[in-house]
N, C-alpha and C positions, 0 to 999 in steps of 0.2 A: 273190177268185177265185184268187189266187196261192197255190199249195200246194207246199211243199217235198217233192221226191220221196223224201227220206230221212226223212220224217215218221213219226209213230207208227203202228204196225200196229193192226188192229182188236182184237187181243187185249191191247193195252196198256191203261193206265188211262184214256186219252182215249176218251170214250164214243162218238165218231163215227168212230174209225179215221182213215182218210185223207180222209174226205168233207168237202168245203167248201161246194159249191153245186151246184145242178142248173140247167143252161141249157136252155131250150126255145125253138126257133124254130117258131112256130105255123104259119107258111105259108112253107115253104122256096121254093116257086116264086116267090111275090111278093117274098120277101126277096132272092133272088139274081138274078132275071131283071130286065133293064132295062125291058122292056115286057111288056104282057100277051101270053101265049103261047097260040097255037091248040092245043087238046088233040090235034089230029091230028099235031102234032110228035112226040108220044111213041108208042112201040110197046111191046107186051108179048107175048112169045112169038110174034113175027112178026104180031101183030094190031094194027090201028089202035085208038086209044083214043077212046071217045066223049066222056068227061068225066073230070076229076080232081076228086074230092070233097075230098080233103085231102092235104097233103104236109107232114110235120112232122119235126123233129129233137129228140131228147131226149139230152142229153149231160152227163156229170159229169166235170169235169176234174181231173187230178192235178197238172198243171203246164202252163206255156206258155212260148213263146219268140217272139221277133220275127225276121222275115226281111226283109232289104232287097233288093229286086230292081228294077233300073232306076229307082232313087231313090224307089220306093214301098215303104211299110212294111206288112207283113202280120202278123197274129196267128196263130200255130200253137198250138192247144190239144191236149194229149195227154190221153187218158182213155178212158172206155167209153161207148158210145152207140149210138143206132139212128136210121136214116132210115126212116120209115114212110109209106106212101101208100095211100089208098083211092080206087079209080077204077072206071069201068065200061067194059067192052069194047063192050057193047051198052047201050042206054038203061036196061034193067032188070036188068042183071047187075053186081053189086057185088063187087069183088075187093079183098082187103087183102094187101099184100106189103111186104117190108122188107129192109134190109141193115144189118148191124151194122158200126159204125165205131170206130176207135181214135184218130182225130185229126180235127181240124176246122180249116180255113184260111179266114180272113175278112180282107179288107183292114182295116187298123187304123182308117182314117177311118170306114168303115162301122160297125165295132165301137164306136168312140167316139160316133158320131152316135146310135146306138141306145141308148147308155147315158146320154148327157147331154142330148140334144136331144129328149127325150120329156117328156110330162107324167105322171109316175108317180102312183099312188094315194098317199094319206097312210098310211104304215105306221109301226109302232112304231120309236122311235129305235134306231139301230145295227143294225137287222135287214136293211138293204140289199136289200129286195125291189125288183125291177124288173119292171114289166109295161108294155111299150111296145106299139107297133103290131104288131111281129112277134117281137121278142126279149124273152124273159122270163128272169129269174134268181131262183132261190129258195134262200135260205141254209138249210142243214141245222140250224145251231145254233138257229134259231128254233123248232124242234120238240123241243128237249131238255126234259127234266123240270125244273120250277121248284118251289122250296120255298115262296117267299113269295107272298102274295096278288097283288101287282103282277105278278110274274113269271108266275103262273098265268094272269092275264088277258091278258098279252101272248101267251102260248103259245096260248090259246084263239082270240085274234084271228088269229094266224098260221095256225092250223089251218083257220080259215074261209076265208082267202085261198087256201091251197093246195088245199083241196077245190074251190073255185069256179073257180080259174084253172089248175089242174094235173090233179087226179084226174078230175073230171067230163069235161073235154074230151079228155083224153089217156090214159084208162085202158087202152085196148087196147095201144098201144105200150109203156106202162109195164109191163104184165104180160108182154109179149114180151121186154122187156129184163130183167125180173126172172128169167124162166126161163133166158135166155141167160147171165146172170152167175152163176147157180147151177151151171151145167154146166161141164164142163172144157174142151171143145174150142174154144169161141168166143173166150174171153179168157184163161182160166187154163191156158195151155199154151205150152211153149217154141216150138212150131211154129205157133201162131196168128199169121197174117200181119198186118202193119200195113195198115190200110184208111183212107185219108184222104179225107174229103169236102171238096171245094174249092168255095167260093163263086166266087171267081176269083183267079187267081194268074198274073201275067204274061200270057201268051196262052192260058192254060187257064181255061175258064169252065164252071162247073156240072158238075163231074165227080167221080167217085170214082177215086182213084189207089191201086192195089194194089201190095203188096210183091212178089208173085209171081202167076203165072197161076193162076186159080181159076175153074173152070168154073161153079160155082154163083153166085159173086159177080159174075161178068162178064155174067150174063144181064141184058138191059135191064129197066129199071124206070121207070115214068112219073115225071117230075119231075127226072130226072138225064139230062143229054145224052149222057154217055159214061161207061163203066166200063172201065178198062184197066190192065194191069200195068206202069206206067211210073214208079213211085215214085222209084227211084234215078236216073232220068234227069232229074227236074225239081227235086229238093230238094237241100239242101246236102250237101257231102261227108261230114259227120259221120254221115249216115244209112247210109253204106256201112261204117261201123265196127261190126263184129259185136259187140264188147263193149258199145258204147254202146246199140245197138238191143236187145240181149238184156236189159240192165238196165232199159231203158225198158219193155219188155214185162212184166218182173217187176212193176214199179210199177203198170202198168195192170191186171195180173192181181190184185194186192192190192186195188186200188181197186174192181175189179169185185166181189170178194167182200164188201167193205165195203158196197157198194151193195145187193147181194142180201140180206145178212143183217142190215144195220143201217138203211140208207137207205130201201129200199122198205117194210119194216115201219113205219117212222116215218111215211112218206107215206100209206100205205094205211090206217093206223090213226088218221089224223087225224080 
């Protein structure tokens, strides 16, 4: 999962560009909330929600760091991703909405628990697939072309897993993320804001933190308790360094293009 931000660009000889893995949280509400939540907690365009059918996160990281706050360690992943939810305002009215994100914060203990305290499927050696209760991780290198028979069998096996565990259940948000990473304004732009989805961090719980005020992104969406422009108030001082954050955005933009033109075709052609 660790990826060097200075790593090779997609036009280099490395066939996957900056892509390392794809992280999926299959049920964000169950993953991040401590107890079962009444759907009436959520609102959408000032309307009460009847039910939430799905709430998922798809995210490809370019790098990560740790933050220590009040003696608790958190994982901060940088990259390109989407929070997607399907819900009904009335019993028979299904709505799909989403927010694009550029970072993800998870307590390190929860991150490690979901990586090491699950019973994963038996996958090919060194492919590092993880399919837990809520947290899944799919390595892009498992889909690279193979010349030898054994490698081709491994790839075929990997493609079957990705179809069953990723493409079939999450095709809609995958296509939304594909379209967003192909375009300029969402990720590949100097003015594209940082948008951090937080599981919980200190006293902040299940929120999206924005770099700046953004009317569209600040509209409420089921499954997220708050969306507010408080990024520089809650994270380390380095986020206020314009040179640092501009460089980080460039790396996220490169990764987004790698995902659009290398990663998604590999996944959808599985």
